[in-house]
C-alpha positions as CSV (number, residue, x, y, z in Angstrom):
1,M,0.0,0.0,0.1
2,S,1.2,3.6,-1.0
3,F,1.2,5.0,2.4
4,R,3.9,6.0,4.9
5,V,3.4,6.0,8.9
6,S,5.1,9.0,11.1
7,T,5.1,8.6,14.9
8,R,4.6,11.5,17.2
9,E,4.7,11.9,21.0
10,Y,1.7,14.0,21.8
11,K,1.9,14.3,25.7
12,S,3.1,12.5,28.5
13,Y,1.7,11.2,32.0
14,T,2.9,10.6,35.2
15,Y,2.1,7.8,37.8
16,T,3.5,6.4,41.0
17,D,5.5,3.1,40.6
18,S,3.7,0.9,43.2
19,R,7.0,-1.1,44.2
20,T,9.3,1.6,44.8
21,G,7.1,4.8,45.5
22,A,8.9,6.7,42.6
23,S,7.1,9.1,40.1
24,V,7.2,7.9,36.6
25,Q,6.8,10.0,33.6
26,K,6.2,8.1,30.3
27,P,5.2,9.7,26.8
28,I,2.2,8.7,24.8
29,S,2.4,8.2,21.1
30,L,0.3,8.8,18.1
31,D,0.5,7.2,14.7
32,V,-0.2,9.3,11.5
33,Y,-0.9,7.4,8.3
34,L,0.2,9.6,5.3
35,P,-0.8,8.9,1.5
36,E,1.5,9.2,-1.0
37,G,2.5,12.9,-2.1
38,I,1.6,14.2,1.4
39,G,4.2,15.6,3.8
40,C,3.8,15.9,7.5
41,W,5.7,18.9,8.7
42,R,5.0,22.1,10.5
43,N,5.4,25.1,8.4
44,P,6.2,27.8,11.0
45,L,5.0,30.6,8.5
46,L,1.5,29.0,8.4
47,R,-1.5,30.8,9.9
48,F,-3.9,28.4,11.0
49,S,-6.7,30.6,10.0
50,E,-6.0,30.6,6.5
51,P,-8.1,28.8,4.3
52,H,-6.8,25.5,3.1
53,K,-6.6,25.0,-0.6
54,K,-7.3,21.5,-2.5
55,Q,-4.4,21.8,-4.6
56,Q,-1.7,24.5,-5.5
57,S,0.2,25.0,-8.5
58,S,3.5,26.5,-9.3
59,I,5.5,27.5,-12.6
60,G,8.5,25.1,-13.1
61,F,11.0,24.8,-15.2
62,G,10.5,25.8,-18.8
63,G,7.0,27.9,-18.0
64,I,5.4,24.0,-17.3
65,V,2.5,24.3,-14.4
66,V,3.7,21.8,-11.8
67,E,0.9,20.3,-9.6
68,R,2.0,20.8,-5.8
69,E,0.8,18.4,-2.9
70,R,-3.0,18.3,-2.6
71,V,-4.3,19.2,0.9
72,A,-5.5,15.9,2.6
73,Q,-8.4,15.6,4.8
74,L,-7.9,14.5,8.4
75,V,-9.5,11.5,10.2
76,V,-8.7,10.7,13.8
77,W,-9.5,7.1,14.7
78,I,-9.5,5.3,18.1
79,H,-8.7,1.8,18.4
80,P,-11.1,-0.8,20.2
81,G,-10.3,-2.9,23.4
82,G,-12.8,-1.8,25.7
83,F,-10.7,0.9,27.1
84,L,-8.7,-2.1,29.1
85,Q,-6.3,-3.4,26.2
86,G,-5.3,-2.8,22.4
87,N,-2.9,0.2,20.8
88,R,-2.5,2.2,17.9
89,K,-1.3,-0.5,15.9
90,Q,-4.6,-2.4,15.6
91,I,-5.7,-0.6,12.3
92,P,-8.6,-2.6,10.2
93,P,-7.1,-3.1,6.5
94,H,-10.3,-1.0,5.0
95,L,-8.9,2.0,7.0
96,Q,-5.4,1.4,5.7
97,R,-6.9,1.1,2.1
98,A,-8.7,4.4,2.6
99,V,-5.8,6.5,3.4
100,Q,-4.5,6.2,0.1
101,N,-7.8,5.6,-1.9
102,H,-9.4,8.9,-0.6
103,R,-6.0,10.5,0.3
104,L,-6.9,10.9,4.0
105,V,-4.3,11.7,6.9
106,V,-5.3,9.3,9.8
107,V,-4.2,9.8,13.1
108,I,-4.5,7.0,15.7
109,P,-3.6,7.7,19.2
110,D,-2.6,5.2,22.1
111,F,-3.9,6.7,25.4
112,R,-4.1,5.5,29.0
113,L,-5.8,2.0,29.7
114,C,-8.2,1.1,32.3
115,P,-8.4,-0.1,35.0
116,Q,-5.3,1.5,36.3
117,V,-6.9,5.0,35.3
118,S,-10.5,5.5,34.5
119,I,-12.5,6.3,31.4
120,V,-12.3,10.0,32.2
121,E,-8.5,10.0,31.7
122,S,-8.6,7.8,28.6
123,L,-11.0,10.3,27.1
124,T,-8.8,13.4,28.3
125,D,-5.9,11.6,26.1
126,I,-8.2,11.0,23.3
127,R,-9.3,14.6,23.3
128,D,-5.6,16.0,23.6
129,A,-4.5,13.9,20.7
130,C,-7.4,15.6,18.9
131,E,-6.3,18.9,19.7
132,Y,-2.5,18.1,18.8
133,A,-3.7,16.9,15.3
134,L,-6.1,20.1,15.0
135,G,-3.4,22.5,16.3
136,G,-1.3,22.5,13.3
137,A,1.4,19.8,14.6
138,L,0.7,17.9,11.1
139,G,1.6,20.6,8.7
140,D,0.0,22.6,6.2
141,S,-0.6,19.5,3.7
142,V,-3.4,18.6,6.4
143,N,-6.8,19.9,6.1
144,T,-7.7,20.8,9.8
145,S,-10.8,23.0,9.0
146,T,-12.9,19.9,8.2
147,W,-12.2,16.6,9.8
148,A,-13.6,13.5,11.2
149,L,-13.7,11.4,14.4
150,G,-14.4,7.4,14.6
151,G,-13.3,4.4,16.0
152,N,-14.3,0.8,16.5
153,S,-16.1,-0.9,19.5
154,A,-14.8,1.1,22.7
155,G,-13.3,3.6,20.3
156,G,-16.5,4.1,18.6
157,W,-17.9,4.6,22.1
158,A,-15.1,7.5,22.4
159,A,-15.9,9.0,19.2
160,L,-19.7,9.3,19.8
161,L,-19.0,11.0,23.4
162,L,-16.4,13.5,22.4
163,G,-17.5,14.1,18.4
164,L,-21.3,14.6,19.4
165,G,-20.2,17.1,22.1
166,L,-22.2,14.8,24.7
167,T,-19.5,15.4,27.3
168,A,-19.9,19.1,27.6
169,S,-22.7,19.1,30.0
170,T,-22.0,18.8,33.7
171,P,-24.9,18.2,36.0
172,T,-24.8,20.3,39.0
173,G,-23.5,18.7,42.0
174,S,-21.2,16.4,39.9
175,A,-17.5,16.0,41.1
176,V,-16.5,14.8,37.4
177,Q,-15.7,17.0,34.7
178,L,-15.4,15.1,31.3
179,P,-13.3,16.3,28.6
180,T,-14.4,18.4,25.8
181,L,-13.3,19.2,22.2
182,S,-12.6,22.9,21.3
183,R,-14.3,22.2,17.7
184,L,-16.5,19.2,16.9
185,P,-15.6,17.2,13.8
186,R,-17.5,17.5,10.5
187,A,-18.7,14.0,10.8
188,V,-18.5,11.0,13.4
189,F,-18.5,7.3,12.6
190,A,-18.5,4.4,14.9
191,I,-18.1,0.8,14.1
192,Y,-19.9,-1.8,16.4
193,P,-19.6,0.7,19.2
194,V,-20.5,0.3,22.9
195,T,-23.0,2.8,23.6
196,D,-24.6,2.1,27.1
197,I,-23.2,0.7,30.3
198,T,-26.4,1.4,32.4
199,R,-27.8,-1.5,34.2
200,E,-31.1,-0.9,31.9
201,G,-29.5,-0.8,28.5
202,G,-26.0,-2.5,29.1
203,A,-27.3,-5.4,31.4
204,C,-24.9,-7.7,29.6
205,F,-22.0,-6.1,31.1
206,Y,-23.2,-6.6,34.5
207,E,-24.1,-10.1,34.0
208,P,-21.3,-13.0,34.5
209,L,-21.1,-14.9,31.3
210,K,-19.5,-18.0,32.0
211,P,-17.9,-19.2,29.7
212,I,-18.0,-16.4,27.3
213,T,-19.7,-17.3,24.0
214,W,-17.2,-16.1,21.5
215,T,-13.8,-17.6,20.7
216,P,-11.2,-15.3,22.2
217,S,-8.5,-14.0,19.9
218,V,-5.8,-15.1,22.4
219,S,-6.1,-18.5,24.1
220,A,-3.8,-17.4,27.2
221,G,-5.3,-18.2,30.4
222,V,-8.4,-20.1,29.2
223,G,-9.1,-23.2,30.5
224,G,-10.3,-26.5,28.9
225,D,-13.9,-25.4,30.2
226,G,-13.6,-22.2,28.4
227,I,-13.2,-19.9,31.7
228,I,-10.7,-17.7,31.8
229,D,-8.6,-18.0,35.1
230,G,-9.1,-14.9,37.2
231,A,-5.8,-15.6,39.2
232,L,-4.0,-14.6,36.0
233,L,-5.6,-11.4,35.6
234,E,-5.7,-10.3,39.1
235,P,-2.5,-8.5,39.0
236,F,-3.7,-6.2,36.2
237,L,-7.1,-5.3,38.0
238,R,-5.0,-3.4,40.4
239,K,-4.8,0.5,40.4
240,P,-1.6,1.8,41.4
241,G,-1.0,1.2,45.2
242,Q,-4.3,-0.1,45.6
243,A,-6.3,-3.4,46.1
244,P,-7.6,-5.4,43.0
245,L,-10.7,-4.2,41.5
246,G,-13.6,-6.9,41.4
247,G,-11.1,-9.5,42.7
248,S,-9.4,-10.8,45.8
249,T,-7.1,-8.8,47.9
250,E,-4.6,-11.7,48.2
251,R,-1.4,-11.6,46.1
252,T,-0.9,-14.5,43.6
253,D,2.2,-15.9,42.1
254,A,0.2,-17.0,38.9
255,A,1.2,-13.8,37.0
256,G,3.4,-10.6,37.7
257,V,6.6,-12.3,38.4
258,N,9.7,-12.8,36.7
259,Q,12.7,-14.7,37.6
260,D,16.3,-13.9,37.1
261,E,19.2,-16.1,36.4
262,E,19.8,-16.5,40.1
263,G,16.2,-17.7,40.8
264,E,15.6,-14.6,42.5
265,E,11.8,-13.5,42.0
266,E,11.2,-10.0,40.9
267,E,7.6,-8.8,40.9
268,E,6.7,-7.0,37.8
269,D,4.4,-3.9,38.4
270,A,1.3,-5.0,36.6
271,S,-0.6,-2.0,38.1
272,A,1.6,0.4,36.1
273,V,-0.5,2.6,33.9
274,V,0.1,1.6,30.6
275,T,-0.9,2.9,26.9
276,S,-0.5,-0.1,25.0
277,S,-1.5,-3.8,25.4
278,D,-1.3,-6.2,22.7
279,P,-1.8,-10.3,22.2
280,E,1.5,-11.0,21.1
281,N,3.5,-8.9,23.9
282,D,1.2,-9.0,26.7
283,P,-1.2,-12.0,26.1
284,I,-2.6,-12.0,29.5
285,R,-3.9,-8.6,29.8
286,S,-5.2,-8.7,26.3
287,Q,-8.0,-10.9,27.8
288,L,-9.2,-8.3,30.4
289,F,-12.3,-7.3,28.2
290,N,-13.1,-10.9,28.1
291,Y,-12.7,-11.6,31.7
292,A,-14.8,-8.6,32.5
293,R,-17.5,-9.8,30.3
294,Q,-17.1,-13.2,32.0
295,E,-17.5,-11.8,35.4
296,G,-20.0,-9.0,34.7
297,I,-17.6,-6.3,36.0
298,F,-16.9,-4.2,32.9
299,P,-18.5,-1.2,34.2
300,S,-16.4,-1.1,37.5
301,L,-13.3,-1.3,35.9
302,V,-13.6,1.7,33.4
303,L,-15.7,4.2,35.7
304,P,-14.5,5.9,38.7
305,S,-16.4,5.4,41.6
306,D,-18.2,8.9,41.6
307,L,-19.1,8.9,37.8
308,P,-22.8,7.5,37.0
309,P,-22.8,5.4,33.9
310,E,-25.7,7.6,32.5
311,R,-23.0,10.1,32.1
312,V,-21.0,8.3,29.4
313,S,-23.9,6.1,28.1
314,I,-24.9,7.6,24.6
315,P,-28.7,6.8,24.4
316,A,-29.2,8.5,27.9
317,L,-27.2,11.3,27.2
318,L,-29.4,11.9,23.7
319,R,-32.4,11.6,25.6
320,G,-31.2,13.9,28.6
321,E,-31.8,11.1,30.9
322,A,-28.1,11.5,32.2
323,L,-28.9,15.4,33.2
324,T,-32.5,14.5,34.7
325,S,-31.0,11.7,36.8
326,A,-28.2,14.0,38.3
327,T,-30.8,16.6,39.1
328,A,-33.2,14.4,40.7
329,S,-30.3,12.9,42.9
330,A,-29.4,16.4,43.8
331,A,-33.0,17.3,44.6
332,A,-33.2,14.3,46.8
333,A,-30.1,15.4,48.6
334,A,-31.3,18.9,49.0
335,A,-34.6,17.7,50.3
336,A,-33.0,15.6,52.9
337,A,-30.5,18.5,53.9
338,S,-33.7,20.7,54.3
339,S,-35.6,18.5,56.5
340,S,-32.8,17.4,58.8
341,S,-31.8,21.1,59.4
342,S,-32.9,23.1,62.5
343,S,-33.2,26.0,60.5
344,S,-36.8,27.5,59.8
345,G,-35.6,29.3,56.8
346,P,-36.7,28.1,53.3
347,P,-35.4,25.2,51.8
348,N,-32.4,25.6,49.6
349,S,-33.6,26.1,46.0
350,L,-31.7,23.9,43.3
351,P,-29.6,25.8,40.9
352,L,-30.5,23.3,38.0
353,S,-34.2,23.2,36.8
354,T,-35.6,19.9,35.8
355,S,-38.3,21.6,33.4
356,Q,-38.4,20.3,29.9
357,S,-38.0,24.0,28.6
358,S,-34.8,24.4,30.8
359,L,-33.6,21.2,29.6
360,S,-34.0,22.2,25.9
361,S,-32.5,25.4,26.4
362,R,-29.3,23.9,27.6
363,S,-29.4,20.8,25.3
364,P,-26.1,20.2,23.4
365,L,-28.2,18.0,20.9
366,L,-28.7,20.9,18.5
367,N,-26.8,20.8,15.3
368,L,-25.2,17.4,15.7
369,P,-22.7,16.2,13.5
370,P,-23.7,13.6,11.0
371,T,-23.1,10.1,12.0
372,F,-22.4,6.7,10.6
373,I,-23.1,3.8,12.7
374,A,-22.3,0.3,11.6
375,W,-22.6,-3.2,13.2
376,A,-22.9,-6.5,12.9
377,D,-26.0,-8.8,13.6
378,A,-24.2,-11.6,14.9
379,D,-22.1,-9.8,17.8
380,D,-21.9,-11.4,21.3
381,R,-19.1,-9.2,22.8
382,V,-21.2,-5.8,21.8
383,P,-24.7,-6.7,21.3
384,P,-26.4,-5.1,18.3
385,S,-29.0,-3.3,20.7
386,Q,-25.9,-0.9,21.8
387,S,-26.0,0.5,18.1
388,I,-29.8,0.2,17.3
389,E,-30.7,1.9,20.6
390,T,-28.2,4.7,19.7
391,V,-29.5,5.2,16.4
392,K,-33.3,5.3,17.7
393,A,-32.1,8.1,20.1
394,L,-30.3,10.0,17.5
395,R,-33.1,10.1,15.3
396,A,-35.3,11.2,18.2
397,C,-33.4,14.2,19.0
398,V,-35.1,17.7,18.1
399,G,-34.9,18.1,14.4
400,G,-33.7,14.4,14.1
401,A,-29.9,13.8,13.8
402,E,-28.8,12.7,10.4
403,V,-27.7,9.1,10.7
404,Q,-26.4,6.7,8.2
405,T,-26.5,3.0,9.0
406,H,-25.0,-0.2,7.6
407,V,-25.8,-3.6,9.1
408,V,-23.4,-6.9,8.3
409,K,-25.5,-10.1,8.2
410,G,-24.0,-13.0,10.1
411,K,-20.9,-11.4,11.2
412,E,-19.1,-11.0,14.8
413,H,-17.3,-8.3,16.4
414,L,-14.2,-7.2,14.6
415,F,-15.8,-8.2,11.2
416,D,-13.9,-5.5,9.5
417,Y,-10.6,-6.7,10.5
418,E,-10.9,-9.3,7.6
419,E,-8.4,-8.7,5.1
420,D,-11.1,-8.0,2.2
421,A,-13.9,-6.3,4.5
422,E,-15.5,-3.3,3.5
423,I,-18.2,-1.3,4.9
424,P,-20.3,0.0,1.9
425,G,-20.6,3.6,1.4
426,L,-18.4,4.7,4.8
427,W,-15.5,6.5,2.9
428,R,-17.4,8.3,0.3
429,W,-20.1,9.4,2.8
430,L,-17.1,10.5,4.8
431,M,-15.6,12.4,2.2
432,Q,-18.8,14.2,1.1
433,K,-19.2,15.3,4.9
434,M,-15.9,16.7,5.0
435,G,-16.1,18.5,1.5
436,G,-13.4,16.2,-0.2
437,L,-16.0,15.2,-2.8
438,T,-17.3,17.6,-5.4
């Protein structure tokens, strides 16, 4: 394929080594996929406010007009893995083909993985990668005035949350503020996305599934009965310096231990904050999502304790339920405080109204970017209902959001990683929305 890949460090993060107590700083990288003829460099003379041109010409030797590099459209794509595993190298073949076929510059970031951090930090890194790309770091051959944000599975979840601006509203009384983009994309696409981890809409994520009903992409840690050995996963369920999440506090020697040549055991820091986990180099950790589904603990591995699942569940956000739920909780707390107070003064008034008109006036759901959602109807890992209910909620928004869908019959999760797989209409639709087709 005719493309090049450039790797950049777009930020760094710090965590505490649980073995030594030392502060550790590490960079986070992203890959930039470049079609043939497109450079990736920063012109210090470029003013980012200047309009981008699709192509430029100059007078060459002998008065011949020579076409210079065309400006390429920008796509930021987020990898799958449930926010628990995966890395930026897991790019589906059809996306690689689109780089050259549609002259796209595709940015794929790593980000901090749960459960050592929460979805808040993961989304913050993804937001920062988008801002890095939009800020001119990729040079003047990349059109950042119109761009698209997309992803697969949990990557599609992140794309919908950030790309539709659904993280912008923070309910009164909430201790958690989610990251937001400075500028929404021109289009959003999500392929078999996780969208709902509420107990109602995402019940499957809370219910143990023993054994899981799909064939794991890696066999490490899977017994003859199909059950994933939790003792092997336990070290990876720890937050730095804390007891494991959803598991025993007893230490196990089944994983997380190296032996040197003299036979002395040296414990690995399995609770280290990482930004990459792939089956070849990290086969045990690469079972985290499967294990989370097996045990019904996925939400507890990605959510901080003070973030209700409605705050990151797409259908609930589109229907305004996250805001309403938070307001109701605040109202109950205020009422309880008022009834227990010895003061005879008036009860505390809530700063956030629950009236429909008030909710509508603050709604971020006006002028949503066009959205493309694709899924497989035989997906057990992320049920089709996750996509279907999101499409319904989008179409039920005031004015009706623009939604394109594609359903693949008889296929499972990660179907688009098959070598010849395509999602009909996706890339042409995306180019039209970004203005790359005339």
